[in-house]
C-alpha positions, 0 to 999 in steps of 0.5 A, spaced: 946 169 413 944 168 420 940 173 424 940 173 431 935 178 435 929 179 439 922 180 437 919 186 441 912 189 442 912 197 443 905 199 446 903 206 443 897 206 449 892 207 444 890 200 442 896 200 437 902 196 438 908 195 434 911 188 433 918 188 430 925 185 431 932 187 432 938 185 435 938 191 440 931 193 441 932 199 446 937 202 440 932 200 435 926 204 439 931 210 440 932 210 432 925 210 431 924 216 435 919 212 440 923 213 446 916 215 450 913 209 449 914 202 453 916 195 451 910 191 452 914 185 451 921 183 449 923 176 447 929 171 448 934 172 443 933 167 437 937 165 431 930 165 427 928 172 429 926 174 422 921 168 421 918 169 428 917 176 427 913 174 420 909 168 423 907 173 429 905 178 423 901 173 420 897 171 426 895 178 427 894 180 420 887 181 421 889 187 426 894 190 421 893 198 421 900 198 416 907 195 416 908 193 423 903 197 427 897 193 429 890 195 432 890 190 438 891 189 445 898 188 448 896 181 451 893 178 444 900 181 441 904 178 446 900 171 445 901 171 437 909 172 438 909 167 443 905 162 439 910 164 433 916 162 437 913 155 438 911 154 431 918 157 428 922 154 433 918 148 436 921 150 443 927 146 440 932 152 440 936 154 446 936 161 448 942 165 445 945 171 450 946 177 446 948 182 452 947 189 452 953 193 450 956 198 455 954 204 450 947 202 449 943 208 450 937 207 455 933 213 456 931 215 463 925 220 464 927 225 470 922 230 473 925 237 475 926 235 482 930 229 480 934 233 475 936 238 481 938 232 485 943 230 480 945 236 478 947 238 486 951 231 486 955 233 480 957 240 483 960 236 489 964 232 484 972 234 483 971 233 475 963 235 475 961 230 470 955 230 465 948 228 468 949 221 465 956 220 468 953 222 475 947 217 474 952 211 472 957 213 478 950 213 483 949 206 480 956 204 482 956 207 489 949 203 490 951 197 488 958 197 492 953 199 498 949 193 497 954 188 497 957 190 504 
């Protein structure tokens, strides 16, 4: 069975990285409880994502701490993934579009001041939307304004 997806690198900011694969890295990061950590890299979507991930792991084997966690600088991990992509696909495979779904969870960190602003804006809406809905509305309003 073909599996399409991305190889991703999560930077733990302590000299360690996680090299994994998923058709939706944002949801995968949340499912692992790693929302507080940033992506150092997300590859193009590929058909042979599992093979690329395994090849990247093989290139980083001497740095493996356990499982998909490696003690290595992010630039070395990124180069391992890019090299694995070239080795597995030979630069021949076209990029595959895997659009983010509308229901994709995308965590946002806001300080108290920004939360207060969102809450104040919510209060002036007729239906008092959730914070998430208010942020969506603000983005839509900004997009409409930018198009004018």
